[in-house]
C-alpha positions in Angstrom: -38.1 35.2 17.2 -36.6 34.1 20.5 -37.0 30.5 19.5 -35.0 31.2 16.3 -32.3 33.0 18.3 -32.0 29.8 20.4 -31.8 27.6 17.6 -28.9 29.8 16.0 -27.2 29.7 19.3 -27.2 25.9 19.2 -25.9 25.9 15.5 -23.2 28.3 16.3 -19.5 27.0 16.4 -16.7 28.0 18.6 -13.6 29.6 17.5 -11.8 26.4 17.7 -14.4 24.7 15.6 -14.4 27.6 13.0 -10.6 27.3 12.7 -10.7 23.6 12.1 -13.4 24.2 9.7 -11.4 26.7 7.7 -8.4 24.4 7.8 -10.5 21.6 6.3 -11.8 23.9 3.6 -8.5 25.2 2.6 -7.3 21.5 2.5 -9.8 20.8 -0.1 -9.3 24.1 -2.2 -5.4 23.3 -2.3 -5.8 19.7 -3.2 -4.8 20.4 -6.8 -1.3 21.4 -5.6 -0.6 17.8 -4.5 -1.7 16.6 -8.1 0.6 19.2 -9.8 3.5 18.4 -7.4 3.2 14.7 -8.3 3.2 15.7 -12.2 6.3 17.8 -11.5 8.0 14.9 -9.9 7.3 12.8 -13.0 8.4 15.5 -15.5 11.6 16.1 -13.6 12.3 12.3 -13.6 12.5 12.0 -9.8 11.1 8.5 -9.5 13.6 7.0 -12.0 16.5 8.9 -10.4 15.7 7.5 -7.0 15.2 4.0 -8.6 18.5 4.2 -10.4 20.4 4.5 -7.1 19.1 1.1 -5.8 17.4 0.6 -2.4 19.6 3.3 -0.7 17.5 6.1 -1.7 18.7 9.6 -2.8 19.6 12.9 -1.1 18.6 16.2 -2.4 22.0 17.0 -3.6 22.2 13.5 -5.5 18.7 14.3 -7.0 20.0 17.9 -8.1 22.9 16.3 -9.8 21.1 13.3 -11.4 18.1 15.3 -13.0 19.9 18.4 -13.9 18.1 20.8 -11.6 19.9 23.9 -11.1 21.7 24.2 -7.7 19.9 27.3 -6.8 16.6 25.3 -6.8 17.6 22.9 -4.2 15.6 24.6 -1.5 12.6 24.5 -3.7 13.2 21.0 -4.6 13.1 20.3 -0.8 9.8 22.0 -0.4 8.3 20.0 -3.5 9.6 16.7 -1.8 8.0 17.6 1.4 4.6 17.9 -0.2 5.1 14.4 -1.8 6.6 12.8 1.4 3.7 14.1 3.6 1.2 12.7 1.0 3.0 9.2 1.0 4.2 9.4 -2.6 7.7 9.2 -1.4 9.3 8.4 2.0 12.1 10.3 3.8 14.5 9.5 6.5 16.9 11.8 8.4 16.6 15.7 8.0 18.4 18.6 6.5 21.1 17.9 4.0 21.2 14.3 5.1 17.6 13.6 4.4 17.3 10.6 2.1 14.3 10.0 0.0 12.8 6.6 -1.2 10.4 5.1 -3.3 7.2 3.8 -1.8 4.7 1.3 -3.2 3.1 4.1 -5.0 6.1 5.9 -6.5 7.3 2.5 -7.5 4.4 2.7 -10.2 5.9 5.9 -11.6 9.3 4.3 -12.7 9.7 4.1 -16.4 7.5 1.5 -18.1 4.9 2.1 -15.2 1.9 4.4 -14.8 3.4 7.7 -15.3 1.8 8.4 -18.6 -1.6 7.8 -16.9 -1.0 10.4 -14.2 0.2 12.8 -16.7 -2.8 12.1 -18.7 -5.0 13.0 -15.7 -3.5 16.5 -15.8 -3.7 17.0 -19.5 -4.2 20.9 -20.0 -7.4 20.8 -22.1 -8.8 18.4 -19.7 -8.1 20.3 -16.6 -9.2 23.5 -18.4 -12.7 22.0 -18.9 -13.0 20.8 -15.3 -11.9 24.2 -14.0 -15.0 26.1 -15.1 -18.1 24.0 -14.9 -20.6 26.8 -14.4 -21.5 27.4 -18.1 -21.9 23.8 -18.7 -24.3 23.4 -15.8 -26.3 26.8 -16.6 -26.0 27.6 -20.4 -28.9 26.0 -22.4 -26.5 26.0 -25.5 -24.2 23.5 -23.7 -27.0 20.8 -23.0 -26.0 18.9 -26.1 -22.3 19.3 -25.5 -19.7 17.7 -23.2 -17.8 19.7 -20.7 -14.7 19.1 -22.7 -16.4 20.3 -26.0 -17.5 23.6 -24.3 -14.1 24.3 -23.3 -12.2 23.2 -26.2 -14.6 23.6 -29.2 -14.4 19.8 -30.1 -14.7 16.4 -28.3 -11.8 14.7 -26.9 -11.8 12.1 -29.6 -11.9 14.8 -32.3 -9.0 16.4 -30.7 -6.9 13.3 -30.3 -7.7 12.2 -34.0 -6.5 15.7 -35.4 -3.7 16.5 -33.1 -0.8 14.0 -33.0 0.5 15.3 -29.5 -2.9 14.8 -27.8 -3.4 11.5 -29.6 0.0 10.3 -28.7 -0.4 11.2 -25.1 -3.7 9.6 -24.8 -2.6 6.4 -26.2 0.5 6.2 -24.1 -1.8 6.5 -20.9 -4.1 3.8 -22.2 -1.2 1.5 -23.3 0.4 2.1 -19.7 -2.8 1.3 -17.9 -3.5 -1.8 -20.0 -0.2 -3.4 -19.3 -0.7 -3.0 -15.6 -4.3 -4.0 -15.7 -3.8 -7.3 -17.5 -0.8 -8.3 -15.2 -2.6 -7.4 -11.9 -6.3 -7.6 -12.6 -6.8 -10.3 -15.3 -3.7 -12.3 -14.7 -3.4 -12.2 -10.7 -6.8 -11.3 -9.3 -9.0 -12.8 -12.2 -7.1 -15.6 -13.9 -10.2 -17.8 -13.8 -12.0 -15.3 -15.9 -9.9 -16.1 -19.0 -8.3 -19.4 -18.1 -11.2 -21.4 -19.1 -11.6 -19.7 -22.3 -10.9 -21.7 -25.5 -12.1 -19.5 -28.4 -11.0 -16.3 -29.9 -11.1 -13.1 -27.9 -11.7 -9.5 -29.5 -10.7 -6.5 -27.6 -13.1 -3.8 -28.6 -11.7 -0.4 -28.5 -8.2 -1.9 -27.8 -6.1 0.8 -29.2 -2.6 -0.1 -30.0 -3.2 -3.6 -28.7 -1.4 -3.3 -25.3 -4.1 -5.4 -23.6 -4.5 -8.0 -26.3 -0.7 -8.4 -26.5 -0.6 -8.8 -22.7 -3.5 -11.3 -22.6 -2.0 -13.4 -25.4 1.3 -13.5 -23.5 -0.5 -14.6 -20.3 -2.8 -17.0 -21.9 -1.0 -18.5 -25.1 -3.8 -20.6 -26.0 -6.0 -17.5 -26.8 -6.1 -16.0 -30.2 -6.6 -12.2 -29.8 -7.7 -9.6 -32.1 -8.2 -5.8 -31.6 -10.9 -3.6 -32.8 -10.6 0.2 -33.2 -10.9 3.0 -35.4 -9.0 3.1 -38.6 -6.6 6.1 -37.6 -5.9 4.4 -34.3 -5.1 1.0 -35.8 -3.1 2.6 -38.5 -0.7 4.1 -36.1 -0.2 1.1 -34.0 3.3 -0.4 -33.6 4.0 -4.0 -34.4 3.5 -6.6 -31.5 5.1 -9.9 -31.2 2.7 -12.9 -31.0 -0.7 -13.6 -32.6 -2.3 -10.3 -32.4 -4.4 -9.4 -35.4 -5.6 -5.8 -35.8 -8.7 -5.3 -37.8 -10.2 -2.2 -39.1 -13.8 -3.1 -38.1 -15.8 -0.1 -36.9 -19.4 -1.2 -36.8 -19.0 -4.9 -37.1 -17.6 -6.9 -34.2 -16.3 -10.2 -35.6 -17.5 -13.6 -34.1 -15.8 -14.5 -30.9 -16.1 -16.5 -27.8 -15.2 -13.5 -25.7 -15.5 -9.8 -26.3 -13.5 -7.7 -23.9 -14.3 -4.2 -23.0 -11.6 -2.6 -20.8 -12.4 0.9 -19.7 -14.8 1.5 -22.6 -18.3 1.8 -21.4 -17.5 4.4 -18.7 -17.1 6.7 -21.7 -20.5 6.4 -23.0 -24.1 7.4 -22.0 -26.5 4.4 -21.1 -28.2 4.4 -24.5 -24.9 4.1 -26.3 -23.7 1.4 -24.0 -26.8 -0.6 -24.8 -26.1 -0.3 -28.5 -22.5 -1.4 -28.0 -23.4 -4.4 -25.8 -26.0 -5.5 -28.4 -23.3 -5.6 -31.0 -21.2 -7.6 -28.6 -24.2 -10.1 -28.0 -24.4 -10.6 -31.7 -20.8 -11.5 -31.9 -20.8 -14.3 -29.3 -22.2 -17.7 -29.0 -24.7 -18.8 -26.1 -23.4 -19.1 -22.6 -23.4 -22.9 -22.8 -21.0 -22.6 -25.8 -18.8 -20.4 -23.7 -19.9 -16.9 -24.9 -19.5 -13.9 -22.7 -18.4 -10.3 -22.5 -15.9 -9.3 -20.0 -16.1 -5.7 -18.8 -13.3 -4.0 -16.8 -14.8 -1.0 -15.2 -15.6 0.7 -11.9 -18.7 -0.4 -9.9 -19.2 2.6 -7.6 -20.0 1.5 -4.2 -18.4 -1.8 -4.3 -15.3 -1.0 -2.2 -15.1 -2.9 0.9 -15.0 -1.1 4.3 -11.4 -2.3 4.7 -10.4 -0.1 1.7 -11.2 2.8 3.6 -11.8 6.4 2.3 -9.3 6.5 -0.4 -11.1 3.8 -2.5 -14.5 5.6 -2.0 -13.2 9.0 -2.7 -11.3 7.9 -5.9 -14.5 6.3 -7.2 -16.4 9.5 -7.0 -13.6 11.7 -8.0 -13.0 9.6 -11.2 -16.8 9.9 -11.8 -16.6 13.6 -11.9 -13.4 13.4 -14.0 -15.0 11.2 -16.7 -18.2 13.6 -16.7 -15.7 15.7 -18.7 -16.5 13.6 -21.8 -20.1 12.7 -20.8 -19.0 9.6 -19.4 -20.1 7.9 -16.0 -18.9 5.6 -13.3 -21.8 3.4 -12.5 -23.4 1.7 -9.5 -24.4 -2.0 -9.6 -28.0 -1.2 -10.3 -27.1 1.2 -13.0 -25.1 -1.6 -14.6 -27.9 -4.1 -14.3 -30.4 -1.8 -16.0 -28.0 -1.4 -19.1 -27.4 -5.3 -19.2 -31.1 -6.1 -19.1 -31.8 -3.5 -21.9 -29.1 -5.2 -23.9 -30.8 -8.5 -23.8 -28.3 -10.3 -21.4 -29.6 -12.6 -18.9 -26.9 -12.7 -16.1 -23.7 -11.2 -14.9 -21.1 -11.7 -12.4 -18.8 -9.3 -10.6 -15.4 -10.3 -9.4 -14.6 -7.7 -6.8 -10.7 -6.4 -6.7 -8.7 -4.2 -4.5 -8.3 -1.6 -7.3 -10.4 1.1 -8.9 -12.2 -1.4 -11.4 -13.8 -4.5 -11.2 -14.2 -7.6 -13.5 -17.8 -8.0 -14.9 -18.6 -11.1 -16.8 -21.7 -10.6 -18.8 -23.6 -13.6 -20.2 -26.2 -14.0 -23.2 
């Protein structure tokens, strides 16, 4: 008993340590407020309001006037902006009524035409509701064959998107915004060599409204691009300029030199990924003839030490986020297992500074 008491004394924390632990605990518990403050800024149009004033930034009074906030809410707006400047979404110089708010490299991505739809999509009410109560999904035997989203909403995300135009539009807007950004900064700038040598046609599997294919065709005019998706998705797609052909294939991937899977496989369990990749393998020629599958997805643990905690934490946060629909963000060895089972012989990962990497998969 004396030994146990001595051990407990060694583990005991001082009052300062306990208060620091409490601070850290509350920081984790309140992390959702930062996300909601970011969404509020997008909904209010704050990034666009600051951008419209050029490089000089905007004061609180100017923001109130520009975005139609009631003047009595100015003190509350100051509090909202304090959260977002502390977290680095915006920057601030000066103080009091003279405080001037400017865009940072983060908030520049939220200006119209950027990634705002994706951030709003992260906080879609039905998605957040499912993540807010995981206990039933983890413990109830009836939920073993259902996704978190299905347990909370009575149907899968894809069923909801197909039947509810509001959900479907929001989901597609998020994917389109991400696709435009990804092609420009991941495929065109970071991984141009991945596509520059390709001569044959490219099929974008699960390509939605064709934002990725259109951007690829614009950046690589020599490529003929087509999009494969479900009929209801293809039917609602707007017209694109350029040689983008939408096809209503569901179970058949047309012959192509390259099959592109951008942010597709993380939605599916391993056995489904194997089936998808086998279909892709049937559609492409041999490696010597230029055949390959390009996968744009996360490789958990691939972040370099120079990228710090933000990169590592974002990887694992997104993994739990995608768990909502029974998806998974995979480590290198998990990807390799799927590739081998699907019958591929080799793969190459091109590292990037972002959340996702470029994987070239060879038959």
